[in-house]
N, C-alpha and C positions, 0 to 999 in steps of 0.2 A: 305476232309481234316479234321483231328481232331482238334477241338478247344481246346486251353489251357485256364488256368485261369489267364494268364498274360495280363496286359493292360499297355499301355504307356501313359505318360502325355505329350508326345511331338507331339500330333496330334491337329492341328488347323482346325476345321471344319467351313469353311466360306460359306457353302451352305445355301441358304435361307436368307442370310444377305443383299440381294439387289445387289449383283454383285460388280464389281469394276470399272465400266465405261461404261456400256451400253451393249445391245445385239449386237452380231456380225452376219453379213450376208455376203454371198459371199465367195471367197477364193476357193482354190483347193488343190489337193494332192501335186502339185509341190511347192506351197507356203509353205505347211506344212513341207515338207521334207527340203527345204532350210532353213526355220526358225529354225527347229530343229537342223540342223547342226551348225547354228550360236550360238544357245543356248549352244550346247555341247562345242563349242570352247570358251565359256565364254563371248560372245558378246551380244549386245542388238538387237534382231530381230524386234524391233518395226517398223523400216523403211521398212523392207521387208514385214512384215505383213500388213502394212498400204496400200501397193500397191496391195495386193491381197484380202484385206477385207475392209469393210466399217463399221463404227460405226453408228448405227441407231440413237444414241443420246438419247435413251430411257433407263432409269434405270429399272432394274428388280425389281419387288416388293418384299418386305420382306414377308416371309411366314414361317409357322411352318414346321419342317421336319416330314415326314411320319414315321410310325413305321418301314417300310422297310429301309428307309434311316438311321434311327438311328441304325438299326441292321448292316448296311454296315459300319457305323462309328465304331461300336463295333468291327467288324471284322478287319478293318484297324488298330485300336488301338492294337488289339491282335497280328497281324502280325508284326507291328512296334516293339512291345515289344520283340517278338522272334528274330527279327533282332538285337536289342540292346543286348540281352543276348548272342546270338551266336557270334557276332562280338567282343564284349567285351572279351569273352573267347579266341577267336582266336588271338586277339591282345596281350592279356596277355601271351599266350603261346609263342608268338614271341617277348616278352619283349618290347611291345609297349602299348600305352594307346589309347583306342577308345573313340571318342567323337561322340555321337549320333546326327544325323541330325533331323531337324524338318520335319514333314509331313503335308502339307496343302491340304485339300480337298476343291474344289471349283466347281462352275458351271458357264459356259460361259466365264467369264473373271475375273481376279484378278491381283493384282500387286505383282511382285516378285523382288528380288534383281538383276535379270538379265533383267528387263523390264516388259512389259505387258505379263502376262500369259493368254493364250487363249485355249479354249477347243479343237480347231482344231489341236493343236500341239501334243495332247496326253500327257501322263505322262512324266515328265522330271525332271532332277536334276539341280539345279542352284548352281554352286560352290561359287558364290559371297555371298550368305547368307546361304549356306550349308543346303538347304531345298529341299525336294521332293514335287513337285506339281502334284496333281492328280484330273482330272475331270473324274468321274466314267463313264460318257457317252462313253468314249473311248472303253470300253469293249463291248458295243453294236455294235460299228463300227467294232471292231475286229471280232466279230462273223458274223455280217450281210454282211460286205463288203470283209473281208479277209478270211472267212471260217474257223476260229479257233473254237475249242470247248472250250467255256468259262466256267470254274468252279471256285470254291473258290481257288483252288491251282494255277490255271493259273493267277488269280489276284495276288496271293502271289508271283508268279514268276516275274511278271512285277514289283512289288514293290521291290523285291530283286535285280532285274537288276538295277533299279534306285539307290538303296542304294549301289550297286556295284560301281556306279560312285562316290558316297561319299567316299567309301573306297579308290578309286583312288586319290581323292583329299587329303585325309589324308596321303597317301603314297607318294604324290608328283608327281604322274603320270600326273594328269590333268595339273599341272603347266608346266611340261616338254613339253607336247603336245602343250600348248599355246605358248611356246617360238618358236615353229617351224613355226608359221604363218608368212608369209612374206619371209621366207627362202626357203620353199618348194613350188613346183608347185602345181596346183590344183589336178593333178592326184596323186602326192605323198601324199598330205594331205588327199585325199580320202582313200588311203591305211592306213594311220595313223588312220583315223576315224574308219575304219573297225576293226583294231586291238584293238582300245579302246573299241568299242562296244562289240566285242567278249570276251574281258576280263571281261566286266561287266556281260555277260552271264555266263562265267566261275565262277565268284564270286557268282552269283545266285545259281549255282549248288553246290558250296561249302557250301553255307548257307543251302540249302535243306538237304544235307547229314548230316551236323553237327547238325542241329536242330532236324532232325529225330532221330539221335543217342541219343540226350538228352531228347526229348519229345515224340518220336514216333507219329509224326503228320501225316505221310503219310498213305493214304488209297489206295486200288487198283484203278488204273487209274489216280492217281494224276500226276505221272511223265509223263505219256503220254499226259495229258492235257497241261502241261508246254511245252513239245516239240511241240505240236500243235500250241500253241501261238507263240513260237520262230520261227517256220517255216513260220507261217502266215505273220510275219513282216520281213521276209527275203527280201533283195533287189530284188532278181529275181522274187519273187512272187508279190511284189508291182509293179514292172515295167511291168510285164505281164498284170496285171489287169488295170494299168493306161495308158500304152502306147502300149501294144500289143507285145512288144519285149524286149529282155534283153540286156543291155549294161553294161558289167562288169566294165568298166572304171568309170562308174558313181556310183558304189557301195559305200555306206558310212557306212553301218551297217553289211554287210556280207550276204552271200547267206543263203537260208533256211538250206542247208546241213551244212554250217559252224556254224550257230547259234545252231543247234542241237548238233553238234560235241563238241563244247566248253562247252555248258551247261552240257552235259553228262560227259565230262572229269572232270569238277568241282564236279559233283555229285559222280562219281565213285571213284575219288581220295580223295575228302574231304580235299585236301591239297592246301593251298593258294600259296605255292611255285611252283606249277606246271602250273601256268597260264600266262607264258610269251608269250602272243600272238604276241608281237612286233617282237621278234627274229624269231618266226615261220612264220610270214607273210611278213616281210620287208627285208628279205635277198636279 
């Protein structure tokens, strides 16, 4: 991925600051998935996580960031700036105003507007404070446990996916989904969740196309690495690795094939109006 000269002032790097409440031990993939769903629906997953994880009560020590960590921050700031410029342009073209989210980098644990943010949850967007939270250790897990090819652009794809959730909040989609809780069955809400996540993948594809048109950021293999990351976190792939079989009724993010399909639709069209995953999936 080609780096640009743009940097964002909306990145808060909390790494090396001593954490936000102690080191975490225990927990499992099931806890991670359930908590992530609760976060996505705008709730506080702390009660769920407390049953699957234990706080050791020890604060992490403050430390200086390494040269590599500082480079990662520079990269995250660059990608954040490119999301800001691209989405500002898209919103203006559709006679809307874009408000950029904050991006928080942390390690182990920190506090968010949706409750306690923990590394085991992976990157997520909190609509309550309109902030993306990222523990970069997620990408080691993505490569080592889920078989994805992690590159700079696959990291950019994950960030673009989470900022896609911010776009949903600005457009009112997140709020409409939240209103369905308590009215829909668990199976119905799972389908709504899948539609929401696939739309975030679609928005990530739109971002990739529009940003490349503006800045020529893509290099050979970049789109393939984004697809690899999308497929790695497909529900069927996660279920196969965690429980040995696939249960489609339990899908909350979409299959590997669906995640690839909607990312590529966003990338191939570059048109935000083509991303109605809800009508496509909830008929």
